[in-house]
N, C-alpha and C positions, 0 to 999 in steps of 0.2 A: 491506455491499453485495454483491450477487450479481455474478458474473463478467459476465453479459450486460449488466448496468447499467454496469459499469466499462468495457466495450468501447465503449459508446455515447459516452463522454466524450471530449472533445478532449484533446490532449496537455497543454495548459496546465491544464485542469481536473483532469486526472489528477495532475499534479505538485502542484497545490494540495491535493488530497485526500490525497495521500501525505504531504505535510508536516504536515497536520492529524493524520493517523494517527500519525506519528512523535511529535508533541507529546503526543498522548493516551497513547501508550505510555510516554513519559518521565514523565508525571504519575502513571501507574499504578505505575511502578517506584518513584517517590518515596513514594507512599502505602504500598507494600509494605514499604519499608525503615523507615518510621516506624511500622508496625503499624496503619495506618488502613484498609488495603485489606481489605474483607470478602469480596468475591467474587474469588478468585484466578484463576478461569477467564478473567477479562477480560484478563489479560496474554497468554494464549495466543491469544485472539480477536484482540487488537490486532496481535500478531506475524503472524498469518496474513493479516490484512487488508493489512499492509504488503507481505508477500510477493506477494499478488495484484496489487497496484499495480505492483510492480517487474517481475513476470512479464509483464504486459501491455505495459509500456513496452519491455521487452527484445524481446518478439515484434514490436512495431512497428519497432524499430530493425533487427532482422534482416530484416524484410520490405522495409524501405526500402533496405537494403544490397543485397538480392537484386534488387530492381527496377533499381537503379543499375548493377549488373554485367551485367544482361541487355541493357541498351540499348546 
């Protein structure tokens, strides 16, 4: 997913997508350890996707905290 698409998601949807991405990464790691993974670049893609989700969640958390301290 692109960052613009991720930003449009609600917090609940974002958490669900992140959980799905983590499960996918785990499956890829198992496939790699058993020698079944043919496209090793998928591991890097999965890690970056998880990082994007975590970054957006953190940005929202910081923004909410900043709004709370201004009021």
